[in-house]
C-alpha positions as MATLAB code, in Angstrom:
seq = 'MGLFEKEISIPIDSTILKGNLDIPEGARAIVIFAHGSGSSRFSPRNRYVAEVLIKAGLATLLFDLLTEDEERIDMFTAEYRFNIELLADRLIKVTDWITKNNATKDLRVGYFGASTGAAAALIAAARPEAIRTVVSRGGRPDLAESALPKVNVPTLLIVGGYDEPVIELNEDALRKIPDTTEKELKIVPGATHLFEEPGKLEEVSNLAKDWFIKHLLV';
ca = [
     -24.174  -90.571 -142.419;
     -24.504  -90.080 -146.194;
     -24.925  -93.222 -148.234;
     -24.425  -93.902 -151.932;
     -26.782  -96.715 -152.987;
     -26.999  -98.018 -156.517;
     -28.089 -101.066 -158.480;
     -25.288 -101.725 -160.919;
     -24.567 -103.885 -163.961;
     -21.098 -105.414 -164.115;
     -19.853 -106.577 -167.534;
     -18.013 -109.896 -167.224;
     -16.800 -111.325 -170.533;
     -19.966 -111.724 -172.604;
     -22.336 -111.601 -169.620;
     -23.780 -108.910 -167.372;
     -24.017 -109.525 -163.634;
     -26.387 -107.485 -161.465;
     -25.322 -106.051 -158.132;
     -26.235 -103.694 -155.312;
     -23.488 -101.271 -154.295;
     -23.704  -99.340 -151.008;
     -20.993  -96.840 -150.071;
     -21.273  -94.956 -146.764;
     -19.812  -91.475 -146.701;
     -16.111  -91.613 -145.892;
     -15.795  -95.368 -146.557;
     -12.224  -96.605 -146.864;
     -12.946 -100.261 -147.619;
     -15.476 -102.483 -149.355;
     -16.686 -106.017 -148.648;
     -17.716 -108.056 -151.681;
     -20.276 -110.771 -150.912;
     -20.228 -114.181 -152.593;
     -23.518 -115.926 -151.820;
     -24.148 -119.640 -151.562;
     -25.799 -122.075 -153.918;
     -29.396 -121.312 -154.825;
     -29.168 -117.812 -153.373;
     -28.783 -114.314 -154.821;
     -27.870 -110.741 -153.943;
     -31.270 -110.511 -152.254;
     -30.336 -113.128 -149.642;
     -31.891 -111.817 -146.394;
     -29.014 -113.241 -144.356;
     -26.287 -111.572 -146.400;
     -28.349 -108.393 -146.589;
     -28.552 -108.374 -142.789;
     -24.775 -108.758 -142.475;
     -24.237 -106.052 -145.098;
     -26.398 -103.585 -143.162;
     -24.288 -104.149 -140.043;
     -21.114 -103.536 -142.048;
     -22.546 -100.394 -143.665;
     -23.387  -98.969 -140.231;
     -19.749  -99.595 -139.299;
     -18.618  -97.469 -142.263;
     -17.791 -100.255 -144.717;
     -18.997 -100.225 -148.309;
     -20.632 -103.432 -149.560;
     -21.298 -105.089 -152.899;
     -23.863 -107.872 -153.138;
     -24.015 -109.281 -156.647;
     -25.436 -112.253 -158.497;
     -22.795 -114.817 -159.408;
     -25.101 -116.161 -162.131;
     -27.119 -114.445 -164.848;
     -30.915 -114.699 -164.773;
     -30.849 -117.344 -167.533;
     -28.220 -119.362 -165.672;
     -30.245 -119.159 -162.456;
     -33.327 -120.493 -164.255;
     -31.344 -123.413 -165.632;
     -29.660 -124.042 -162.290;
     -33.030 -124.309 -160.524;
     -33.676 -127.502 -162.480;
     -30.191 -128.886 -163.104;
     -27.980 -127.466 -160.293;
     -25.220 -127.421 -162.903;
     -23.857 -123.990 -161.972;
     -24.082 -123.797 -158.181;
     -21.244 -126.266 -157.632;
     -19.115 -125.006 -160.518;
     -16.769 -123.353 -158.046;
     -14.130 -122.503 -160.645;
     -16.714 -120.529 -162.631;
     -17.962 -118.737 -159.516;
     -14.410 -117.921 -158.397;
     -13.503 -116.638 -161.866;
     -16.497 -114.306 -161.807;
     -15.672 -113.111 -158.303;
     -12.111 -112.327 -159.422;
     -13.362 -110.388 -162.439;
     -15.910 -108.475 -160.353;
     -13.100 -107.624 -157.940;
     -10.979 -106.345 -160.824;
     -13.950 -104.221 -161.927;
     -14.302 -102.797 -158.413;
     -10.606 -101.877 -158.298;
     -10.955  -99.921 -161.566;
     -14.364  -98.302 -161.044;
     -14.116  -94.604 -160.169;
     -16.409  -94.899 -157.137;
     -14.551  -97.830 -155.582;
     -11.004  -97.997 -156.962;
      -9.426  -96.496 -153.836;
     -11.189  -98.824 -151.375;
      -9.466 -101.735 -149.641;
     -11.220 -104.997 -150.507;
     -12.391 -107.953 -148.420;
     -14.624 -110.945 -149.158;
     -17.606 -112.332 -147.254;
     -18.523 -115.770 -148.566;
     -21.418 -118.019 -147.582;
     -21.720 -121.759 -148.229;
     -20.355 -122.521 -151.724;
     -19.649 -118.809 -152.182;
     -17.042 -119.118 -149.427;
     -15.156 -121.645 -151.557;
     -15.172 -119.210 -154.471;
     -13.925 -116.463 -152.142;
     -11.046 -118.612 -150.861;
      -9.983 -119.540 -154.398;
     -10.088 -115.874 -155.397;
      -8.150 -114.901 -152.277;
      -5.371 -117.372 -153.084;
      -4.208 -115.515 -156.187;
      -1.008 -113.440 -155.976;
      -2.815 -110.077 -156.173;
      -5.230 -111.197 -153.476;
      -7.538 -108.940 -151.541;
      -6.888 -108.159 -147.873;
      -9.098 -110.556 -145.912;
     -11.842 -113.216 -146.075;
     -14.751 -114.099 -143.799;
     -16.696 -117.316 -144.380;
     -20.195 -118.012 -142.984;
     -21.214 -121.662 -142.932;
     -18.717 -122.156 -145.723;
     -17.697 -125.147 -147.792;
     -13.914 -124.599 -147.865;
     -13.447 -128.239 -148.874;
     -14.593 -127.183 -152.354;
     -11.533 -124.903 -152.494;
      -9.147 -127.527 -151.139;
      -6.330 -127.069 -153.668;
      -6.313 -123.296 -153.080;
      -6.156 -123.411 -149.279;
      -2.349 -123.766 -148.974;
      -2.019 -120.602 -151.111;
      -4.312 -118.420 -148.981;
      -2.132 -115.755 -147.351;
      -4.671 -113.172 -146.200;
      -6.328 -113.118 -142.746;
      -9.179 -115.623 -142.821;
     -12.093 -116.048 -140.414;
     -14.278 -119.153 -140.656;
     -17.647 -118.962 -138.852;
     -19.733 -122.103 -138.346;
     -22.852 -122.930 -136.332;
     -22.360 -125.156 -133.305;
     -25.005 -127.609 -134.517;
     -23.598 -127.752 -138.062;
     -21.355 -130.710 -137.241;
     -20.377 -131.911 -140.750;
     -19.468 -128.356 -141.762;
     -17.511 -127.846 -138.533;
     -15.306 -130.793 -139.515;
     -14.824 -129.413 -143.029;
     -13.803 -126.036 -141.628;
     -11.462 -127.546 -139.040;
      -9.727 -129.441 -141.831;
      -9.556 -126.300 -143.982;
      -8.054 -124.311 -141.115;
      -5.209 -126.830 -140.899;
      -4.521 -126.492 -144.628;
      -4.291 -122.700 -144.602;
      -0.622 -121.829 -143.887;
       0.297 -121.190 -140.259;
       2.006 -117.993 -141.410;
      -1.464 -116.652 -142.238;
      -3.674 -115.173 -139.527;
      -6.584 -117.584 -139.350;
      -9.370 -118.391 -136.934;
     -12.397 -120.662 -136.624;
     -15.326 -119.283 -134.632;
     -18.135 -121.668 -133.681;
     -21.426 -119.963 -132.799;
     -23.075 -122.067 -130.053;
     -26.662 -123.176 -130.632;
     -26.686 -122.242 -134.324;
     -27.528 -124.439 -137.308;
     -26.202 -124.026 -140.859;
     -28.276 -120.957 -141.766;
     -28.016 -119.281 -138.322;
     -31.805 -118.938 -138.210;
     -32.033 -119.166 -134.417;
     -32.775 -115.901 -132.540;
     -29.705 -113.700 -132.210;
     -27.334 -116.026 -134.054;
     -27.097 -114.074 -137.301;
     -26.427 -110.989 -135.183;
     -23.480 -112.833 -133.633;
     -22.174 -113.696 -137.110;
     -22.558 -110.091 -138.223;
     -20.679 -108.744 -135.229;
     -17.862 -111.271 -135.650;
     -17.563 -110.307 -139.317;
     -17.746 -106.580 -138.540;
     -14.969 -106.761 -135.944;
     -12.780 -108.840 -138.270;
     -13.225 -106.485 -141.218;
     -12.609 -103.391 -139.084;
      -9.390 -104.952 -137.804;
      -8.112 -105.993 -141.224;
      -9.527 -103.308 -143.516;
      -9.745 -100.148 -141.434;
      -7.163 -100.310 -138.651;
];
C-alpha cells in the first residue's frame, strides 16, 4: 500500500501549528487526533492508534494543539491544557484547513480525542457543520458539558475498567448526548486511564478502527 507521509505546518490565525499527515493510497476518510493535556502529536499511544487506522486505509492527522512557546509556558503554569474553548477553536480551524487542502479536501472527517482533547473534539463536533463521527479514549466529556446536547454525530466513548471516576463522567456524558444520536460507551476490562496494561491499547485501537470504518467508510 502506498503511503503519503508529511510533516506539515497549519496556519491558524497568527500562529502555526505543527502536524503529521499520513494518507494511505486510496484513502476515503481522515481521522484528526486531539491529544490530551501535557501531550503532543508524538504521543506514543495516539501514534499506536493512528498506525492501526492507517493499516485499515484511513488517513490520519496528529497535530499539536499548542505552539512550542505555549507548551513551554504550559509546562509551568498549566494555563493552556484546560482551556478547552481554545483547544476546540483550534481543532475547528484545523478541520476547516483539512477540508480545503488539496490533498485532503475530498476525505470524510472523524475525530479521535484523548483526555482533555476529547472534550475539544466533542465541542467541535457539536457545531452545525460537524464532522461525521467522534471516538473518545479516556476522555473528559464533562469539560464539554454544554456542548453534549448538541452532538448529533455517532459517538463512541472508550474508558478503562479501572478508571472509575472517568467511567462516571462518561456515563453522565452519554446520557446528555441526544438519544437520536448513535452513541455507545465501551469499558475495556482491566485497563487504567492510559491503557498501559498489555493488550489494552490494542483493544482501544480495534474498537476505534471498527467504529471509524462503520461511520466513515461503509
